[in-house]
DSSP file (Angstrom, degrees, kcal/mol; ACC not computed):
  #  RESIDUE AA STRUCTURE BP1 BP2  ACC     N-H-->O    O-->H-N    N-H-->O    O-->H-N    TCO  KAPPA ALPHA  PHI   PSI    X-CA   Y-CA   Z-CA
    1    1 A M              0   0    0      0, 0.0     2,-0.3     0, 0.0     0, 0.0   0.000 360.0 360.0 360.0 128.2    0.0    0.0    0.0
    2    2 A A        -     0   0    0      2,-0.0     2,-0.5     0, 0.0     0, 0.0  -0.736 360.0-157.9 -94.3 143.2    1.4    3.4   -1.0
    3    3 A L        -     0   0    0     -2,-0.3     2,-0.5     2,-0.0     0, 0.0  -0.988   5.4-167.8-123.0 125.6    0.8    6.4    1.2
    4    4 A T        +     0   0    0     -2,-0.5     2,-0.3     2,-0.0    -2,-0.0  -0.960  15.2 163.3-116.5 129.0    1.0    9.9   -0.3
    5    5 A M        -     0   0    0     -2,-0.5     2,-0.4    13,-0.0    -2,-0.0  -0.899  23.6-139.1-137.1 165.4    1.1   13.0    1.9
    6    6 A T        -     0   0    0     -2,-0.3     2,-0.3     2,-0.0    -2,-0.0  -0.962  15.3-178.8-128.4 147.2    2.1   16.6    1.6
    7    7 A T        -     0   0    0     -2,-0.4     2,-0.4    11,-0.0    10,-0.0  -0.930  28.4-112.1-136.2 163.0    3.9   19.0    3.8
    8    8 A K        -     0   0    0     -2,-0.3     2,-0.4     8,-0.0     8,-0.4  -0.796  23.2-132.6-100.1 138.4    4.9   22.7    3.5
    9    9 A L        -     0   0    0     -2,-0.4     6,-0.2     6,-0.1     2,-0.0  -0.747  22.0-134.8 -88.2 131.7    8.5   23.8    3.1
   10   10 A T    >   -     0   0    0      4,-3.1     3,-1.9    -2,-0.4    -1,-0.0  -0.285  28.6-102.1 -77.4 169.6    9.5   26.7    5.4
   11   11 A K  T 3  S+     0   0    0      1,-0.3    -1,-0.1     2,-0.1    -2,-0.0   0.800 124.7  58.0 -60.5 -28.3   11.5   29.7    4.2
   12   12 A G  T 3  S-     0   0    0      2,-0.1    -1,-0.3     1,-0.0    -2,-0.0   0.396 122.9-105.8 -83.7   3.1   14.5   28.1    5.8
   13   13 A G  S <  S+     0   0    0     -3,-1.9     2,-0.3     1,-0.3    -2,-0.1   0.666  77.0 132.3  84.5  16.5   14.1   24.9    3.6
   14   14 A Q        +     0   0    0      2,-0.0    -4,-3.1     0, 0.0     2,-0.3  -0.684  29.5 179.0-102.7 156.3   12.7   22.8    6.4
   15   15 A T        -     0   0    0     -2,-0.3     2,-0.5    -6,-0.2    -6,-0.1  -0.957  27.9-113.6-146.0 163.5    9.7   20.5    6.5
   16   16 A T        -     0   0    0     -8,-0.4    -8,-0.0    -2,-0.3     3,-0.0  -0.862  22.4-132.5-101.3 133.0    8.0   18.2    8.9
   17   17 A I        -     0   0    0     -2,-0.5     5,-0.1     1,-0.1   -10,-0.0  -0.760  39.5-109.0 -80.4 121.9    7.9   14.4    8.3
   18   18 A P    >>  -     0   0    0      0, 0.0     4,-2.5     0, 0.0     3,-0.6  -0.138  20.5-117.9 -55.4 146.8    4.3   13.4    8.9
   19   19 A K  H 3> S+     0   0    0      1,-0.3     4,-2.7     2,-0.2     5,-0.2   0.864 113.7  54.8 -52.8 -43.1    3.6   11.4   12.0
   20   20 A E  H 3> S+     0   0    0      1,-0.2     4,-2.0     2,-0.2    -1,-0.3   0.876 110.2  46.1 -62.5 -37.8    2.3    8.4   10.0
   21   21 A I  H <> S+     0   0    0     -3,-0.6     4,-2.1     2,-0.2    -2,-0.2   0.930 112.6  49.8 -70.2 -46.4    5.5    8.3    8.0
   22   22 A R  H  X>S+     0   0    0     -4,-2.5     5,-2.6     1,-0.2     4,-1.0   0.916 112.9  47.7 -57.9 -43.7    7.7    8.6   11.1
   23   23 A A  H  <5S+     0   0    0     -4,-2.7     3,-0.5    -5,-0.2    -1,-0.2   0.920 111.1  49.9 -65.0 -43.7    5.8    5.8   12.8
   24   24 A A  H  <5S+     0   0    0     -4,-2.0    -1,-0.2     1,-0.2    -2,-0.2   0.846 118.2  39.5 -64.5 -33.7    5.9    3.5    9.8
   25   25 A L  H  <5S-     0   0    0     -4,-2.1    -1,-0.2    -5,-0.1    -2,-0.2   0.497 109.8-119.6 -94.9  -4.5    9.7    4.0    9.4
   26   26 A G  T  <5 +     0   0    0     -4,-1.0     2,-0.7    -3,-0.5    -3,-0.2   0.851  52.8 163.5  70.8  33.9   10.5    4.0   13.2
   27   27 A I      < +     0   0    0     -5,-2.6    -1,-0.2    -6,-0.2     2,-0.1  -0.783  11.8 179.7 -91.3 116.7   11.9    7.5   13.1
   28   28 A G    >   -     0   0    0     -2,-0.7     3,-1.8     1,-0.2    -5,-0.0  -0.417  40.0 -53.3-105.6-176.8   12.1    9.0   16.6
   29   29 A D  T 3  S+     0   0    0      1,-0.3    -1,-0.2    -2,-0.1     3,-0.1  -0.263 124.0   9.4 -56.9 141.1   13.3   12.2   18.1
   30   30 A E  T 3  S+     0   0    0      1,-0.2    -1,-0.3    -3,-0.1     2,-0.1   0.552  94.2 149.1  65.0   9.7   16.8   13.3   17.1
   31   31 A A    <   -     0   0    0     -3,-1.8     2,-0.4     1,-0.1    -1,-0.2  -0.375  46.3-124.9 -72.2 152.7   16.9   10.4   14.6
   32   32 A R        -     0   0    0     14,-0.1     2,-0.3    -3,-0.1    -4,-0.1  -0.793  25.6-163.7 -95.2 140.2   19.0   10.8   11.4
   33   33 A V        -     0   0    0     -2,-0.4     2,-0.4    -6,-0.0    13,-0.2  -0.896  10.5-135.3-122.3 156.0   17.2   10.3    8.1
   34   34 A W  E     -A   45   0A   0     11,-2.7    11,-2.4    -2,-0.3     2,-0.4  -0.927  11.6-159.2-115.5 134.9   18.7    9.8    4.6
   35   35 A W  E     -A   44   0A   0     -2,-0.4     2,-0.4     9,-0.2     9,-0.2  -0.871   4.7-165.5-108.5 143.7   17.6   11.5    1.5
   36   36 A R  E     -A   43   0A   0      7,-2.3     7,-2.3    -2,-0.4     2,-0.6  -0.994   4.7-158.1-131.9 127.4   18.3   10.1   -2.0
   37   37 A L  E     +A   42   0A   0     -2,-0.4     2,-0.4     5,-0.2     5,-0.2  -0.918  14.5 172.9-106.5 123.6   18.0   12.0   -5.2
   38   38 A D  E >   -A   41   0A   0      3,-3.3     3,-1.6    -2,-0.6     2,-0.4  -0.884  65.1 -57.1-132.0  99.0   17.5   10.0   -8.4
   39   39 A G  T 3  S-     0   0    0     -2,-0.4     0, 0.0     1,-0.2     0, 0.0  -0.539 121.4 -17.0  67.3-120.8   16.7   12.2  -11.3
   40   40 A D  T 3  S+     0   0    0     -2,-0.4     2,-0.4    -3,-0.1    -1,-0.2   0.158 123.3  86.1-104.3  18.8   13.6   14.2  -10.5
   41   41 A H  E <   -A   38   0A   0     -3,-1.6    -3,-3.3     2,-0.0     2,-0.4  -0.960  54.8-166.6-120.9 137.4   12.6   12.0   -7.5
   42   42 A A  E     -A   37   0A   0     -2,-0.4     2,-0.3    -5,-0.2    -5,-0.2  -0.952   5.8-165.8-119.1 142.3   13.7   12.1   -3.9
   43   43 A T  E     -A   36   0A   0     -7,-2.3    -7,-2.3    -2,-0.4     2,-0.4  -0.924   9.6-144.5-125.9 154.2   13.2    9.4   -1.3
   44   44 A L  E     -A   35   0A   0     -2,-0.3     2,-0.3    -9,-0.2    -9,-0.2  -0.925  20.0-179.7-116.1 139.5   13.5    9.5    2.5
   45   45 A S  E     -A   34   0A   0    -11,-2.4   -11,-2.7    -2,-0.4   -20,-0.0  -0.981  34.1-145.2-139.8 152.2   14.8    6.5    4.5
   46   46 A S  S    S+     0   0    0     -2,-0.3   -14,-0.1   -13,-0.2    -1,-0.1   0.469  91.4  56.6 -89.7  -3.7   15.3    5.7    8.1
   47   47 A E  S    S-     0   0    0    -13,-0.1   -13,-0.1     3,-0.0     3,-0.1  -0.956  91.2-109.6-127.3 145.0   18.4    3.6    7.1
   48   48 A P        -     0   0    0      0, 0.0    -2,-0.1     0, 0.0     4,-0.1  -0.352  48.6 -90.0 -67.7 154.8   21.5    4.5    5.2
   49   49 A P        -     0   0    0      0, 0.0    -4,-0.0     0, 0.0     0, 0.0  -0.366  50.5-106.5 -64.3 145.2   21.7    3.0    1.7
   50   50 A V  S    S+     0   0    0      1,-0.2     2,-0.1     2,-0.1    -3,-0.0  -0.984 107.1  27.6-119.4 126.6   23.5   -0.3    1.6
   51   51 A P  S    S-     0   0    0      0, 0.0     2,-1.4     0, 0.0    -1,-0.2   0.656  92.8-136.9 -74.8 156.9   26.2   -0.4    0.5
   52   52 A N        -     0   0    0     -2,-0.1     2,-0.4    -4,-0.1    -2,-0.1  -0.654  28.1-162.1 -80.2  96.0   27.0    3.2    1.4
   53   53 A V        -     0   0    0     -2,-1.4     2,-0.6     2,-0.0    -3,-0.0  -0.652  11.4-152.0 -87.7 131.7   28.7    4.2   -1.8
   54   54 A V        -     0   0    0     -2,-0.4     3,-0.1     1,-0.1    -2,-0.0  -0.918  10.5-174.2-102.1 120.8   30.9    7.3   -1.8
   55   55 A S        +     0   0    0     -2,-0.6     2,-0.3     1,-0.1    -1,-0.1   0.543  62.4  19.3 -97.4  -7.2   30.9    8.8   -5.3
   56   56 A S  S  > S-     0   0    0      1,-0.1     4,-2.0     0, 0.0     5,-0.1  -0.989  72.2-113.0-155.7 162.4   33.5   11.6   -4.8
   57   57 A Q  H  > S+     0   0    0     -2,-0.3     4,-2.4     1,-0.2     5,-0.2   0.885 118.6  54.7 -63.3 -38.4   36.4   12.7   -2.6
   58   58 A E  H  > S+     0   0    0      1,-0.2     4,-2.3     2,-0.2    -1,-0.2   0.910 107.0  49.8 -61.7 -42.8   34.3   15.7   -1.5
   59   59 A E  H  > S+     0   0    0      2,-0.2     4,-1.9     1,-0.2    -1,-0.2   0.889 109.7  52.6 -63.8 -38.8   31.4   13.3   -0.5
   60   60 A F  H  X S+     0   0    0     -4,-2.0     4,-2.0     2,-0.2    -2,-0.2   0.956 111.6  44.2 -59.9 -51.3   34.0   11.2    1.5
   61   61 A W  H  X S+     0   0    0     -4,-2.4     4,-2.5     1,-0.2    -2,-0.2   0.830 109.7  56.4 -67.8 -31.3   35.3   14.3    3.4
   62   62 A D  H  X S+     0   0    0     -4,-2.3     4,-2.3    -5,-0.2    -1,-0.2   0.904 108.1  49.3 -61.9 -40.4   31.8   15.5    4.0
   63   63 A G  H  X S+     0   0    0     -4,-1.9     4,-2.3     2,-0.2    -2,-0.2   0.885 110.2  49.7 -65.4 -40.0   31.0   12.2    5.7
   64   64 A V  H  X S+     0   0    0     -4,-2.0     4,-2.5     2,-0.2    -2,-0.2   0.927 111.3  49.4 -63.6 -44.8   34.2   12.4    7.8
   65   65 A E  H  X S+     0   0    0     -4,-2.5     4,-2.1     1,-0.2    -2,-0.2   0.902 111.2  49.6 -61.5 -41.8   33.2   15.9    8.9
   66   66 A L  H  X S+     0   0    0     -4,-2.3     4,-2.2     2,-0.2    -1,-0.2   0.911 110.8  49.7 -63.6 -43.0   29.7   14.8    9.8
   67   67 A A  H  X S+     0   0    0     -4,-2.3     4,-2.0     1,-0.2    -2,-0.2   0.914 110.8  49.1 -63.0 -43.1   31.0   11.9   11.8
   68   68 A M  H  X S+     0   0    0     -4,-2.5     4,-2.6     1,-0.2    -1,-0.2   0.872 110.0  52.2 -64.9 -36.7   33.4   14.1   13.7
   69   69 A S  H  X S+     0   0    0     -4,-2.1     4,-2.0     2,-0.2     6,-0.3   0.901 107.5  52.1 -64.4 -41.5   30.6   16.5   14.4
   70   70 A D  H  X>S+     0   0    0     -4,-2.2     5,-1.6     2,-0.2     6,-1.2   0.902 111.6  46.9 -61.2 -41.7   28.4   13.7   15.8
   71   71 A V  H ><5S+     0   0    0     -4,-2.0     3,-1.2     4,-0.2    -2,-0.2   0.944 111.8  50.1 -64.6 -48.4   31.3   12.7   18.1
   72   72 A A  H 3<5S+     0   0    0     -4,-2.6    -2,-0.2     1,-0.3    -1,-0.2   0.829 111.7  48.1 -61.4 -33.6   31.9   16.3   19.3
   73   73 A S  H 3<5S-     0   0    0     -4,-2.0    -1,-0.3    -5,-0.2    -2,-0.2   0.532 114.0-114.8 -86.9  -6.0   28.2   16.8   20.0
   74   74 A G  T <<5S+     0   0    0     -3,-1.2    -3,-0.2    -4,-0.6    -2,-0.1   0.527  82.3 122.3  86.5   4.8   27.9   13.5   22.0
   75   75 A R  S   <S+     0   0    0     -5,-1.6     2,-0.3    -6,-0.3    -4,-0.2   0.705  84.6  11.6 -73.4 -17.7   25.5   11.9   19.5
   76   76 A T  S    S-     0   0    0     -6,-1.2     2,-0.3    -5,-0.1    -2,-0.2  -0.926  81.7-116.2-147.9 170.2   27.9    9.1   19.1
   77   77 A R        -     0   0    0     -2,-0.3     2,-0.2    -3,-0.0    -6,-0.1  -0.857  30.8-100.8-117.2 149.9   31.1    7.9   20.8
   78   78 A D     >  -     0   0    0     -2,-0.3     4,-2.3     1,-0.1     5,-0.2  -0.470  30.1-135.6 -64.0 130.7   34.6    7.6   19.7
   79   79 A A  H  > S+     0   0    0      1,-0.2     4,-2.6     2,-0.2     5,-0.2   0.851 102.4  53.8 -61.5 -36.8   35.3    3.9   18.8
   80   80 A R  H  > S+     0   0    0      2,-0.2     4,-2.3     1,-0.2    -1,-0.2   0.921 110.2  46.6 -65.4 -42.6   38.7    3.9   20.7
   81   81 A E  H  > S+     0   0    0      2,-0.2     4,-2.5     1,-0.2    -2,-0.2   0.922 114.0  47.8 -64.5 -43.6   37.1    5.1   23.9
   82   82 A L  H  X S+     0   0    0     -4,-2.3     4,-2.5     2,-0.2    -2,-0.2   0.913 111.2  51.0 -63.3 -43.1   34.2    2.6   23.6
   83   83 A S  H  X S+     0   0    0     -4,-2.6     4,-2.3     1,-0.2    -1,-0.2   0.921 111.1  48.1 -60.2 -44.9   36.6   -0.2   22.9
   84   84 A Q  H  X S+     0   0    0     -4,-2.3     4,-2.4     1,-0.2    -2,-0.2   0.916 110.9  50.9 -62.8 -43.6   38.7    0.7   26.0
   85   85 A E  H  X S+     0   0    0     -4,-2.5     4,-2.7     1,-0.2    -2,-0.2   0.913 111.1  48.1 -60.7 -43.4   35.6    0.9   28.2
   86   86 A L  H  X S+     0   0    0     -4,-2.5     4,-2.2     2,-0.2    -1,-0.2   0.889 110.0  52.3 -66.5 -39.2   34.4   -2.5   27.0
   87   87 A R  H  <>S+     0   0    0     -4,-2.3     5,-2.9    -5,-0.2     6,-0.4   0.939 113.4  44.1 -60.0 -46.2   37.8   -4.1   27.6
   88   88 A E  H ><5S+     0   0    0     -4,-2.4     3,-1.1     3,-0.2    -2,-0.2   0.923 112.7  51.3 -64.5 -44.9   37.9   -2.7   31.1
   89   89 A R  H 3<5S+     0   0    0     -4,-2.7    -1,-0.2     1,-0.3    -2,-0.2   0.866 119.0  36.5 -61.2 -37.7   34.3   -3.7   31.9
   90   90 A H  T 3<5S-     0   0    0     -4,-2.2    -1,-0.3    -5,-0.2    -2,-0.2   0.216 109.6-119.9-103.9  13.9   34.9   -7.3   30.7
   91   91 A E  T < 5 +     0   0    0     -3,-1.1    -3,-0.2    -4,-0.2    -4,-0.1   0.909  65.0 141.8  50.8  52.6   38.4   -7.5   32.1
   92   92 A L      <       0   0    0     -5,-2.9    -4,-0.2     1,-0.2    -1,-0.1   0.162 360.0 360.0-107.3  16.8   40.0   -8.2   28.7
   93   93 A Q              0   0    0     -6,-0.4    -1,-0.2    -5,-0.1    -5,-0.1   0.486 360.0 360.0 -83.3 360.0   43.1   -6.1   29.1
């Protein structure tokens, strides 16, 4: 079953994902969503595309910058710190 809905774009380029769509995709507060542009169609997903293909050096560095921003803001944790914490917790040192 396809569901078609409409939302209004703000002057700042923002829009609200309708409640029914968020619920169907399992998108909660502070969740990250992925947009895909294919020709004149855009799609929204709650999961990154698999495989996550990087098509340019600029796209790669944009991804690195986004990841570093996520770490700095506390939205994610540094893998080395997490690994060390798990080693200590499970006495694997």
